[in-house]
C-alpha positions in Angstrom: 102.8 83.7 96.2 105.1 81.1 97.5 108.3 79.1 97.0 108.2 75.8 95.3 110.9 73.1 94.8 111.1 69.5 94.0 112.9 66.4 92.8 111.9 64.3 89.8 114.5 61.5 90.0 115.3 58.4 87.9 113.6 55.1 88.9 115.2 53.5 91.9 116.5 56.7 93.3 114.7 57.9 96.4 114.5 61.6 97.4 116.9 62.4 100.2 114.9 64.1 103.0 117.9 66.3 103.9 117.9 67.7 100.3 114.2 68.3 100.5 114.6 70.1 103.9 117.5 72.2 102.5 115.4 73.3 99.5 112.5 74.2 101.8 114.7 76.1 104.2 116.3 78.1 101.4 112.8 79.2 100.2 111.4 80.0 103.7 111.5 83.8 103.0 109.2 83.3 100.1 106.6 81.6 102.2 106.7 82.6 105.9 103.1 81.4 106.6 103.7 77.7 106.3 105.2 74.8 104.4 104.3 71.3 103.0 105.8 68.3 101.3 104.7 65.5 99.0 106.9 62.5 98.5 105.9 59.5 96.4 108.4 57.1 94.9 111.2 58.9 93.1 109.3 62.3 93.2 109.2 64.9 95.9 107.5 68.3 96.0 108.0 71.1 98.5 106.1 74.3 99.1 106.5 77.4 101.3 103.4 79.5 101.6 102.7 83.2 101.6 98.9 83.1 102.3 97.0 85.5 100.1 93.9 83.7 98.8 91.9 81.1 100.8 93.7 81.6 104.1 91.9 78.8 105.8 92.1 75.8 103.4 94.7 76.9 100.8 97.7 75.1 102.2 99.7 73.1 99.7 100.4 70.5 98.3 96.9 70.2 96.8 95.6 66.8 95.8 93.0 65.5 93.4 93.0 61.8 92.6 96.5 60.6 91.7 97.8 64.1 91.2 99.5 66.6 93.6 100.3 70.2 92.9 102.5 73.0 94.4 102.3 76.5 92.9 103.9 79.9 93.2 101.9 82.9 92.2 98.3 83.7 91.6 95.8 82.4 89.0 93.5 85.4 88.9 90.7 83.8 86.8 90.3 80.9 89.3 86.6 81.8 89.9 85.8 81.9 86.2 87.7 78.6 85.6 85.6 76.9 88.2 82.3 78.2 86.7 83.1 77.7 83.0 84.5 74.2 83.5 82.0 73.1 86.2 84.9 72.2 88.5 84.1 70.8 91.9 86.8 72.1 94.3 87.5 71.1 97.9 89.2 74.4 98.7 88.9 78.1 97.7 92.5 78.1 96.5 93.3 79.8 93.2 95.6 76.8 92.4 93.0 74.1 92.7 91.3 74.7 89.3 94.7 74.2 87.5 95.0 70.8 89.2 91.6 69.7 88.0 92.3 71.1 84.5 95.5 69.1 84.4 93.6 65.9 85.2 91.3 66.7 82.2 93.7 68.3 79.7 97.1 67.0 80.7 100.1 69.2 79.8 97.8 71.7 78.0 96.2 72.6 81.4 97.9 76.0 81.5 96.4 77.3 78.2 93.5 79.0 79.9 95.2 80.3 83.0 95.3 84.0 83.5 97.9 85.2 86.0 101.4 84.8 87.2 102.5 81.3 88.2 105.1 78.6 88.4 103.4 75.3 88.9 104.6 71.7 89.5 102.3 68.7 89.3 103.1 65.1 90.0 100.8 62.6 88.4 101.3 59.2 90.1 99.2 57.4 87.5 101.5 58.4 84.6 104.6 58.7 86.8 105.2 62.1 85.3 106.0 65.6 86.7 104.7 68.6 84.7 106.2 72.1 85.2 104.6 75.3 83.8 105.5 79.0 83.9 103.3 82.0 83.0 103.7 83.5 79.6 105.4 86.8 80.7 107.7 85.0 83.1 106.4 87.0 86.1 107.1 84.1 88.4 110.5 82.2 88.2 111.3 78.6 88.0 114.8 77.0 87.7 115.9 73.5 86.7 119.1 71.5 87.4 119.6 68.3 85.4 121.9 65.9 87.2 123.0 62.3 87.0 120.2 61.4 89.5 117.4 63.3 87.6 116.0 66.8 87.7 115.7 69.2 90.6 113.7 72.5 90.4 113.2 75.5 92.6 111.8 79.0 92.6 115.4 80.4 93.1 118.8 79.2 92.0 120.0 79.9 95.6 117.9 77.0 96.8 119.5 74.5 94.4 122.9 75.8 95.5 122.0 75.6 99.2 120.8 72.0 98.8 124.1 71.0 97.3 122.5 69.9 94.0 124.7 72.3 91.9 128.0 73.9 92.7 128.3 77.7 92.3 130.4 77.8 89.1 130.1 80.7 86.8 129.4 80.6 83.1 131.5 83.1 81.1 128.9 84.3 78.5 126.2 85.2 81.0 128.9 87.0 83.1 129.8 89.1 80.1 126.0 89.9 79.6 125.7 90.9 83.3 128.7 93.3 83.0 127.6 94.8 79.7 123.8 94.9 79.9 123.0 94.2 83.6 121.0 91.0 83.1 121.4 87.6 81.4 119.4 86.2 78.5 117.7 83.0 77.5 117.4 79.7 79.3 121.0 79.5 80.5 121.6 81.2 83.9 125.0 82.5 85.1 125.4 79.2 87.1 126.7 76.1 85.3 124.1 73.4 85.5 121.1 75.7 86.2 118.6 76.7 83.5 115.4 78.7 83.6 112.1 77.4 82.6 111.3 79.9 79.9 108.3 82.2 80.1 105.2 80.4 78.9 107.0 77.0 78.8 105.6 73.7 80.0 107.8 70.7 80.3 106.9 67.0 81.0 109.4 65.0 83.0 109.4 61.2 83.1 111.9 58.9 84.8 114.1 61.9 85.6 114.3 63.3 82.1 112.4 65.9 80.1 110.3 64.2 77.5 108.1 67.0 76.2 108.3 70.8 75.8 105.6 73.2 74.7 105.3 77.0 74.9 102.6 79.5 75.2 103.2 83.0 73.7 102.8 86.2 75.8 102.1 88.4 72.8 99.6 88.0 70.0 101.0 87.3 66.6 100.6 89.5 63.5 101.2 93.1 62.6 99.3 96.2 63.4 95.5 95.9 63.2 93.2 98.5 61.7 91.6 100.4 64.6 90.8 104.1 65.2 91.8 106.0 68.3 88.3 106.2 69.9 87.7 102.5 69.5 91.2 101.7 70.8 90.6 103.9 73.8 87.3 102.2 74.6 88.9 98.8 74.3 91.9 99.8 76.5 89.5 101.1 79.2 87.7 97.8 79.3 90.9 95.8 79.3 92.5 97.8 82.1 89.4 97.7 84.2 89.2 93.9 83.9 92.8 93.4 84.5 93.1 95.6 87.6 89.9 94.1 89.0 91.4 90.6 88.6 94.7 91.7 90.1 92.9 93.0 93.2 91.5 89.6 94.1 93.0 89.0 97.6 91.9 87.9 101.0 94.6 90.2 102.6 95.2 94.0 102.4 96.8 95.4 99.2 98.3 98.6 98.0 100.5 99.9 95.1 103.8 101.3 94.2 103.4 104.8 92.7 106.1 106.6 90.7 105.7 109.9 88.9 105.2 108.2 85.6 102.3 107.2 83.4 102.3 103.5 84.1 101.7 103.6 87.8 99.4 106.6 87.3 97.2 104.4 85.1 97.1 101.7 87.7 96.3 104.2 90.4 93.5 105.7 88.4 91.9 102.4 87.8 92.3 101.2 91.3 90.7 104.4 92.5 87.8 103.8 90.2 87.3 100.2 91.4 87.8 100.6 95.1 85.5 102.3 97.7 88.3 102.8 100.1 91.3 105.1 99.4 94.1 103.4 97.6 97.3 103.0 99.6 100.2 104.1 97.5 104.0 103.9 98.3 106.6 106.1 96.7 110.4 106.3 97.2 112.7 109.3 96.8 116.4 110.2 97.3 118.3 112.6 99.5 120.8 113.9 97.0 120.5 117.2 95.0 119.8 116.7 91.3 118.6 113.1 91.7 115.4 112.2 89.8 112.9 112.4 92.6 109.3 111.3 91.7 107.7 112.1 95.0 106.3 115.5 94.0 104.6 114.2 90.9 103.4 111.1 92.7 102.0 113.2 95.5 99.9 115.3 93.1 98.6 112.2 91.4 97.8 110.6 94.8 96.0 113.7 96.0 93.9 113.8 92.8 92.9 110.2 93.2 92.1 110.5 96.9 94.8 108.0 97.8 96.6 107.6 101.0 100.2 108.4 100.1 103.2 107.0 101.9 106.7 108.2 101.0 110.1 107.0 102.0 113.5 108.7 101.7 116.3 106.5 100.6 119.6 107.9 101.8 123.2 106.9 100.9 123.6 105.7 104.5 120.6 103.4 104.2 121.8 102.0 100.9 125.3 101.3 102.1 124.0 99.7 105.3 121.6 97.3 103.5 123.2 96.8 100.0 124.9 93.5 100.9 121.5 91.9 101.8 119.8 93.7 98.8 122.2 92.2 96.3 122.1 88.9 98.1 118.4 88.7 97.3 119.3 88.8 93.5 120.6 85.2 93.3 119.7 85.3 89.5 121.7 88.5 89.1 120.1 91.6 87.6 122.4 94.6 88.3 119.5 97.0 88.0 120.0 99.9 90.5 116.2 100.1 91.0 116.6 97.1 93.3 117.6 99.6 96.0 114.4 101.6 96.2 112.3 98.6 95.4 113.7 96.7 98.4 113.1 99.6 100.7 109.6 100.1 99.4 108.8 96.5 99.9 110.1 96.7 103.5 107.9 99.6 104.2 104.8 98.2 102.4 105.1 95.0 104.4 104.2 96.9 107.6 100.6 97.3 106.2 100.0 95.0 103.3 101.0 91.7 101.8 100.2 92.6 98.1 101.2 95.5 95.9 100.3 96.3 92.3 102.9 98.1 90.2 103.4 99.4 86.6 106.0 97.0 85.3 105.3 96.1 81.7 103.7 99.4 80.6 106.7 100.5 78.5 107.0 97.1 76.8 103.3 96.7 76.1 102.6 100.3 74.9 105.9 101.3 73.4 107.4 103.7 75.9 111.1 103.4 75.8 113.3 105.9 73.8 115.2 102.9 72.4 112.1 101.9 70.6 112.0 105.2 68.6 115.5 104.5 67.5 114.7 100.9 66.6 111.8 102.0 64.4 114.3 103.6 62.0 116.4 101.7 59.4 120.1 102.0 60.0 120.6 104.4 57.1 118.3 106.9 58.8 120.1 106.7 62.2 118.4 103.7 63.6 120.2 101.5 66.1 120.0 97.9 67.1 118.7 97.2 70.6 121.4 97.3 73.2 124.2 97.8 70.6 126.6 99.1 73.2 127.7 97.7 76.6 128.4 99.4 79.9 132.2 98.9 79.6 132.7 99.8 75.9 135.6 102.2 75.5 136.4 102.4 79.2 139.5 100.3 79.4 138.5 98.7 82.7 138.1 95.0 81.9 141.0 92.7 81.4 139.6 91.4 78.1 136.8 92.7 75.9 133.6 90.7 76.8 132.9 88.1 74.3 129.5 86.8 73.1 127.5 89.2 75.2 125.2 90.1 72.3 124.6 86.5 71.1 121.6 86.0 73.3 120.1 89.4 72.3 120.6 88.7 68.6 119.0 85.3 68.9 116.0 86.8 70.7 115.8 89.7 68.2 115.6 87.2 65.3 112.8 85.3 67.1 110.9 88.5 67.9 110.9 89.7 64.3 108.1 87.4 63.1 106.3 87.9 59.8 104.1 91.0 59.7 105.4 92.7 62.8 106.8 96.2 62.5 110.2 97.3 63.7 108.5 98.7 66.8 106.6 95.5 67.6 109.8 93.5 67.1 111.7 95.8 69.6 108.8 95.4 72.1 108.8 91.6 71.7 112.5 91.5 72.2 112.2 93.2 75.5 109.3 91.0 76.6 111.5 88.0 75.8 114.4 88.8 78.0 114.7 92.3 79.6 111.3 92.1 81.2 111.5 88.6 82.8 115.3 88.6 83.5 115.7 92.1 84.8 112.5 94.0 85.8 110.4 91.0 87.0 113.4 89.3 88.7 114.0 92.6 90.5 110.4 92.8 91.6 110.1 89.2 92.6 113.3 89.0 94.7 113.0 92.4 96.4 109.4 91.9 97.4 109.8 88.2 98.4 112.7 89.2 100.6 110.0 90.8 102.8 107.1 88.4 102.2 105.3 90.8 99.8 103.5 89.7 96.6 104.0 91.9 93.5 101.3 92.1 90.9 101.6 93.6 87.4 98.3 94.3 85.7 99.8 95.5 82.4 101.3 92.0 82.0 97.9 90.4 81.3 96.7 88.6 78.2 93.7 90.9 77.9 95.8 94.0 78.1 98.3 92.6 75.6 95.5 91.7 73.2 94.2 95.3 73.5 97.5 97.1 73.1 100.3 95.1 71.4 98.8 95.1 67.8 97.9 98.8 67.9 99.1 100.8 64.9 102.6 102.3 65.6 101.0 105.7 65.4 98.9 104.9 68.5 102.0 104.0 70.4 104.6 106.6 69.3 103.6 110.0 68.2 105.7 113.2 67.8 108.7 111.5 69.4 106.8 110.4 72.5 105.9 106.8 73.4 102.8 105.3 75.0 100.6 107.7 73.1 97.3 105.8 73.6 97.9 105.2 77.3 98.7 108.9 77.7 95.5 109.8 75.9 93.5 107.4 78.2 95.1 109.2 81.2 94.3 112.7 79.7 90.7 111.6 79.5 90.3 109.7 82.8 93.0 111.1 85.0 94.4 114.4 83.7 96.0 115.2 87.1 98.7 112.7 86.2 100.0 115.2 83.5 100.4 112.3 81.1 102.1 114.3 78.3 104.7 115.7 80.6 108.2 114.8 79.3 109.3 111.3 80.5 111.7 111.9 83.3 113.2 108.4 83.5 113.8 106.6 86.8 117.3 107.0 88.1 119.0 106.1 91.4 122.0 108.3 92.4 124.2 105.3 92.9 127.0 106.8 90.8 127.2 109.9 93.0 127.1 107.6 96.1 130.0 105.5 94.7 132.0 108.6 93.7 131.7 110.0 97.3 133.1 106.7 98.7 135.6 106.0 95.9 138.8 106.2 98.0 137.6 103.6 100.5 135.3 101.5 98.2 137.5 101.0 95.1 140.3 99.1 96.7 137.9 96.7 98.4 136.0 96.1 95.2 139.3 95.6 93.3 140.4 92.9 95.8 137.3 90.8 95.4 137.9 87.5 93.6 134.9 88.0 91.3 136.0 91.4 90.2 139.8 90.6 90.1 139.1 87.9 87.5 137.5 90.4 85.0 138.8 93.9 85.8 142.2 95.7 85.8 142.7 96.6 89.5 144.5 99.8 88.7 141.6 101.1 86.6 138.9 100.7 89.3 139.8 103.7 91.5 139.8 106.1 88.5 136.5 104.7 87.4 134.9 105.1 90.9 136.2 108.6 91.2 134.4 109.4 87.9 131.2 107.5 88.8 129.1 110.7 89.0 129.2 110.5 85.2 126.5 108.5 83.5 128.7 105.9 81.6 131.3 105.6 84.4 128.5 105.4 87.0 126.9 102.4 85.2 130.2 100.6 84.9 131.2 101.3 88.5 127.8 100.1 89.8 128.1 96.9 87.8 131.4 96.1 89.4 130.2 96.9 92.9 127.1 94.7 92.3 129.4 91.9 91.0 131.7 92.2 94.0 128.8 91.9 96.5 126.9 89.2 94.4 130.0 87.0 94.0 130.9 87.2 97.6 127.4 85.9 98.6 126.5 83.5 95.9 129.9 82.0 94.9 132.0 82.5 98.0 129.1 81.8 100.3 129.7 84.7 102.7 126.6 85.7 104.6 125.6 89.4 104.0 126.4 90.9 107.4 127.5 94.5 108.0 127.5 97.5 105.6 129.2 97.5 102.2 132.6 98.4 103.5 132.5 96.0 106.3 131.2 93.2 104.2 133.8 93.6 101.4 136.6 94.1 104.0 136.0 90.9 106.0 138.6 88.2 105.6 
């Protein structure tokens, strides 16, 4: 787990050492354990290291013949790759096998990698740079195409800090952020910065992209014929293999535990595979009526023999640290779960450098309520995914957001491949955008802000192969999602109460905003980023009503935008609490 960056410039243009240093400095939080550079001709690679595997010899860049590699993430099957391909490696690094595979297979080197990764390889023999990202998009990578060539980095903030791109906002992604809390597709919210798509590999020659290829995260085809018992046995084997791989580490690890089925399944399998008690971290809130998962999580932890650490996230804590929490979200995802995730990562870093979590369980096993609606045709009450936005019918924005569903509709069309059911298409739509651009961005930025690596064992090719093509009836039954996963828990970990009604994870941010409405609303309304899109006289009434669900979402999106714009567009360092930060001249 690290930060990577680089320059692949046009012939005759030499990388500027000041730009390379600025990129490295901007990614230092991702890799506090060391850094390294590779410069050859018109190509430069940079790496900041969070040491997880091969602490002694795993520094990067790694070299083999004329090729140099920097990587962010973990290739979990690195041992198997060495054995199966008879690779002779000089280090114990999980990133060295991909380097040797590249020398043998070229741009197809990533096809057999199992893990989360963003990798950059410079081949001096062919004068090419190859970039590759894992199929689920767990690890990020961003590109900027300029007149001088191509720059890339693990975070847009690094490209901005190095002066490669100016912080100018694109209107359609801004509309998406306001309406659905994340942005879709390859285009980011910043002009001139794009995402390398999940599973994409690109080849760069002479400062321009000359080849693109893509590896799918999910298997193609409709539901397969399989009975419940066979499916349970296959799932058990897939989960055991994936969690075992995700526990490969030379440093201590733990997990994030909620009161839900996904993290309970991770806990159950970790408890099976580990001789020592699992270390589990859970967050809760100090406001009456808030969805608090600590009680259910405590029961599960006790049943698994885990050591359970809980933290209480208060309004005062949130207000004090929210400017720096939002600052971590340079690729903006206005998901209020960033608040507890950031605090959990801060607490976890006191004891571990790696945590496993349950992201991806809903998408892989069919858990969300919106999937049940999407399964129905419109004439039976079915609804398109994300048909409504946060500001619909609220009369807060200066103009109705335009084009905010274009990216969703394009992804939905791509997800509905021949043979897939409505449920599969809805799941694939979420895997394409919601998962990498909201949930996984949240996990990556909040954990990396504290030098913690997040691992997601549900987002694994083996688990996807075992679960995605299950019959719909093994995913959704009697109005409840994730049926097979719940059945697995009922058999292997009944203390998790798997058929308990899904509570849903909420953060009481709306109630917090309402309590501070009189002081907070004028400050938010005065921020340039908000003033451009919202009617100033409508913000105070909205904030006063923020304890309501719809109003709370909209108010939170405006508060997030105000803080995010102040940091990433205006360039104001996140110092002081929310009120002080927004009130500074």
